[in-house]
C-alpha positions as CSV (number, residue, x, y, z in Angstrom):
1,M,-5.2,-18.7,9.8
2,L,-5.8,-17.9,6.5
3,T,-8.7,-18.7,4.4
4,T,-9.2,-17.7,0.5
5,A,-10.2,-19.4,-2.2
6,A,-6.7,-20.6,-3.3
7,T,-5.1,-20.7,0.2
8,T,-1.3,-20.0,0.1
9,A,0.8,-18.8,3.1
10,A,1.1,-14.8,2.9
11,P,4.9,-13.7,2.8
12,R,6.2,-11.8,5.4
13,L,7.4,-8.3,4.8
14,P,11.5,-7.7,3.9
15,A,13.5,-5.3,6.4
16,V,14.0,-2.2,4.7
17,T,16.2,0.6,5.1
18,A,15.2,3.7,6.9
19,S,15.7,7.0,5.2
20,R,14.2,9.3,7.6
21,P,13.3,8.8,11.4
22,G,10.5,6.1,12.4
23,Q,10.7,4.6,9.0
24,H,12.0,1.0,10.7
25,A,9.2,1.2,12.9
26,V,5.8,1.8,10.3
27,A,7.5,-0.8,8.6
28,E,7.8,-3.0,11.4
29,R,4.7,-2.2,12.5
30,I,2.8,-3.3,9.5
31,A,4.8,-6.4,9.4
32,E,3.7,-7.4,13.3
33,T,-0.3,-6.4,12.2
34,L,0.1,-8.9,9.4
35,R,1.4,-11.7,11.1
36,L,-0.9,-11.4,14.2
37,L,-3.7,-11.5,12.2
38,Q,-2.5,-14.5,9.5
39,D,-2.1,-16.3,13.0
40,H,-5.1,-16.0,15.0
41,V,-7.6,-15.3,12.7
42,A,-9.8,-16.4,9.8
43,I,-8.4,-13.9,6.9
44,T,-10.3,-13.6,3.2
45,R,-7.9,-12.3,1.1
46,R,-9.3,-10.7,-1.9
47,V,-7.6,-8.6,-5.3
48,V,-9.3,-5.2,-6.2
49,H,-8.8,-3.7,-9.1
50,T,-8.7,0.1,-10.2
51,G,-12.3,1.3,-9.7
52,E,-13.6,-1.5,-7.6
53,H,-15.3,-1.3,-4.4
54,V,-14.0,-2.9,-0.9
55,Y,-17.4,-1.8,0.3
56,Q,-20.1,1.0,0.0
57,A,-21.9,3.4,2.0
58,G,-25.1,2.0,3.3
59,E,-24.0,-1.7,3.3
60,S,-24.3,-3.7,6.7
61,F,-21.1,-3.3,9.0
62,G,-19.8,-7.1,10.1
63,S,-16.0,-7.0,8.6
64,L,-13.3,-4.9,8.9
65,H,-10.4,-4.7,6.0
66,V,-6.6,-4.5,5.9
67,I,-4.7,-3.0,2.9
68,H,-1.8,-5.7,2.1
69,S,-1.2,-3.9,-1.0
70,G,-2.2,-1.3,-3.4
71,F,-3.7,2.4,-2.4
72,F,-7.3,3.3,-1.6
73,K,-9.5,6.4,-1.4
74,T,-12.2,6.6,1.0
75,V,-15.3,8.8,-0.5
76,N,-18.6,10.5,0.8
77,L,-21.4,11.1,-1.4
78,A,-22.5,15.1,-0.9
79,P,-26.1,16.3,-0.6
80,D,-25.7,17.6,-3.9
81,G,-24.6,14.0,-5.4
82,R,-21.0,15.2,-5.5
83,E,-18.2,12.3,-4.4
84,Q,-16.1,13.7,-1.7
85,V,-12.8,12.2,-1.1
86,V,-11.9,12.1,2.6
87,G,-9.3,9.6,3.0
88,L,-6.2,7.7,1.2
89,H,-4.9,4.6,2.5
90,F,-1.8,2.7,1.5
91,K,-0.4,-1.0,2.6
92,G,-1.0,-1.6,6.5
93,D,-4.3,0.6,7.0
94,W,-7.2,-0.3,7.8
95,L,-10.5,0.5,6.4
96,G,-14.4,0.2,7.8
97,F,-13.9,1.5,11.4
98,D,-16.8,4.2,10.6
99,G,-19.0,1.2,10.3
100,I,-18.7,0.0,13.9
101,A,-21.0,2.6,15.6
102,A,-24.1,2.7,13.0
103,G,-23.8,-1.0,11.8
104,Q,-23.2,0.1,8.6
105,Y,-20.5,1.5,6.3
106,G,-20.9,5.5,6.3
107,C,-18.5,5.8,3.1
108,D,-17.2,4.0,-0.2
109,A,-13.9,2.3,-0.2
110,V,-12.3,2.2,-3.5
111,A,-9.1,0.8,-5.1
112,M,-6.9,3.8,-7.0
113,D,-5.1,0.9,-8.7
114,T,-5.0,-3.1,-8.4
115,G,-4.5,-4.3,-4.6
116,E,-5.1,-7.0,-2.4
117,V,-7.0,-6.8,1.1
118,W,-7.7,-8.8,3.9
119,T,-10.7,-9.0,5.3
120,V,-11.7,-9.7,9.0
121,R,-15.0,-10.1,10.7
122,Y,-15.2,-8.2,13.2
123,D,-16.9,-10.3,16.0
124,A,-14.2,-13.1,15.2
125,L,-11.6,-10.2,15.7
126,L,-12.7,-9.3,19.1
127,A,-13.1,-12.7,20.2
128,A,-9.6,-13.6,18.8
129,S,-8.6,-10.3,21.1
130,T,-9.8,-11.9,24.9
131,A,-7.7,-15.0,24.0
132,H,-4.6,-12.9,22.8
133,A,-4.2,-9.3,24.2
134,P,-2.0,-8.1,21.6
135,L,-4.7,-8.5,19.3
136,L,-6.9,-5.8,21.1
137,G,-3.6,-3.7,21.5
138,L,-3.0,-3.7,17.8
139,L,-6.9,-2.6,16.8
140,H,-6.6,0.1,19.4
141,A,-3.9,1.6,17.3
142,A,-5.1,1.8,14.4
143,M,-7.9,3.3,15.5
144,S,-6.2,6.2,17.4
145,R,-4.2,6.3,14.0
146,E,-7.1,7.1,12.2
147,I,-8.2,10.0,14.9
148,T,-4.9,11.2,14.4
149,R,-4.8,11.5,10.7
150,D,-8.1,12.8,10.3
151,R,-7.4,15.5,13.1
152,D,-4.2,16.5,11.0
153,S,-6.0,16.6,8.1
154,L,-8.4,19.1,9.5
155,L,-5.4,21.2,10.9
156,S,-4.2,21.4,7.5
157,L,-7.4,22.5,5.9
158,C,-7.6,25.3,8.9
159,T,-4.1,26.6,8.6
160,L,-2.2,25.9,5.7
161,S,-2.4,28.4,2.3
162,A,-3.3,26.5,-1.1
163,D,0.3,26.0,-2.1
164,A,1.3,24.6,1.8
165,R,-1.7,22.1,1.6
166,V,-0.3,20.7,-1.6
167,A,3.2,20.4,-0.9
168,E,1.9,18.8,2.4
169,F,0.0,16.0,0.4
170,L,3.1,15.5,-1.5
171,R,5.2,15.0,1.5
172,A,2.7,12.8,3.3
173,W,2.3,10.7,-0.1
174,A,5.9,10.6,-0.3
175,D,6.8,9.5,3.5
176,A,3.8,7.0,3.0
177,M,6.0,5.7,0.1
178,A,9.2,5.9,2.4
179,D,7.2,3.8,5.2
180,R,6.5,0.8,2.9
181,G,10.2,0.3,1.5
182,L,8.9,1.8,-1.8
183,R,11.1,4.9,-3.6
184,N,10.0,8.4,-2.3
185,D,11.6,10.5,-4.8
186,Q,9.3,10.1,-7.8
187,I,5.6,9.3,-6.8
188,T,2.9,8.5,-9.5
189,L,-0.1,10.6,-8.6
190,R,-3.1,7.7,-8.3
191,M,-5.5,10.8,-8.3
192,T,-7.0,13.4,-10.6
193,R,-6.2,17.4,-9.8
194,A,-9.9,17.2,-9.5
195,E,-9.9,14.1,-6.8
196,I,-6.7,16.1,-5.7
197,G,-8.6,19.4,-5.2
198,N,-11.6,17.7,-3.7
199,Y,-9.3,16.4,-1.0
200,L,-7.7,19.2,-0.1
201,G,-10.6,21.8,-0.5
202,M,-9.8,23.4,-3.4
203,T,-10.4,23.9,-7.1
204,L,-9.0,22.1,-9.4
205,E,-7.4,25.5,-10.9
206,T,-5.8,26.1,-7.7
207,V,-4.2,22.6,-7.9
208,S,-2.9,23.0,-11.2
209,R,-1.6,26.6,-9.7
210,A,-0.4,25.0,-6.9
211,L,1.9,22.6,-8.6
212,S,3.4,25.1,-10.9
213,R,4.4,27.2,-8.7
214,L,6.2,24.5,-6.8
215,S,7.7,23.1,-9.6
216,R,8.8,26.9,-10.5
217,D,10.5,26.6,-7.0
218,K,12.3,23.6,-7.8
219,L,10.6,21.6,-4.9
220,I,9.0,19.4,-7.6
221,A,9.3,18.3,-10.9
222,F,7.2,16.7,-13.9
223,P,9.4,14.6,-16.0
224,E,6.4,14.3,-18.8
225,R,3.8,16.1,-20.1
226,G,0.8,14.0,-18.6
227,R,2.3,15.1,-15.0
228,R,1.1,12.2,-13.3
229,D,4.5,11.2,-12.0
230,V,5.8,13.9,-9.4
231,Q,9.9,14.1,-9.1
232,I,10.6,15.1,-5.4
233,P,14.1,15.9,-5.3
234,D,14.0,16.6,-1.3
235,V,11.2,15.6,0.6
236,R,12.3,17.4,3.8
237,A,12.2,20.8,1.8
238,L,8.7,19.9,1.0
239,G,8.4,19.7,4.9
240,A,10.7,22.8,5.2
241,Y,8.6,24.6,2.7
242,V,5.1,23.8,4.8
243,Q,6.6,24.7,8.4
244,R,7.8,28.5,6.8
245,S,4.2,29.0,6.0
246,L,3.0,28.9,9.0
247,S,5.7,31.1,10.1
248,P,3.9,34.3,12.0
249,N,7.3,36.0,11.0
250,P,7.2,37.4,7.0
251,T,10.3,37.7,6.8
252,L,11.0,33.7,7.2
253,Q,8.1,33.2,4.6
C-alpha cells in the first residue's frame, strides 16, 4: 500500500552483477524490504535535497524512514555546539531507530545529496507485522545491522591507525556502492574533509595527510584538483591495507 501526493508504483530494483561475495544478497535484501513495505504498509514518499532534514533531534518520534535513494548522515550536537557526524546511510538503510526508546529522535538526519525517503508510521508497521510475520523479521534484521555497524565503527576508532581508518572509510563507502549496483572504482565524497575527520575522530589535517599517503601508495587517486572524486583502482587492496595495519608483526606492515 503506497500513499503519496502523486501516487505512482515504486519501481522494482533491477538485478545487479556481483563483483564480490554477498553483493547479490544485499541487493536482494533491499529489494525485498522495499517490496514488503510497499505491499503491506502505507508509505509516504518524500524527496529531500542536500542539507535538508528528514527529522531533527528532539522531535517527537512516530515514524521510521527507509532510504530509497541518495546519501544521508546522522548528526549529534556536541556539548560545545559542534556537530558530530555519527552515521552514514545509503539506499535500503533505515533512519529513526534512536527515537523508539525515548519517544523522540536523538539526532538529526540530513541529506548529503538529493534523495528520496519512504516514511512509515511505527504503530502501523507494528500492526502490519502482527498480520505478516516477515515484516517483523525485516525490522529486527535492520535493527541488528544498525547495532553491528555501530560496534564496527567503535572498533575502528579504537584499533586502527589514522591512515587505516581513512582507508577503511573509503573501502566501506565503495562496498556500499557496489552492493547497490553502482560503480565503486570511483566514488564522489559527499562530505568535506572536516566532516570525514569529525566522523572518524580525526582532525582535518590528519585526514588530508592520510589521503595524501594513500594516494602516494597508489591505493587511491584524485582525477581532479578539487579532490571530491576518489579513484580506487582495487578495493580489495584497501581492505588488505587495513588488515596489515592490524598485524602485530611489524614485518607484515
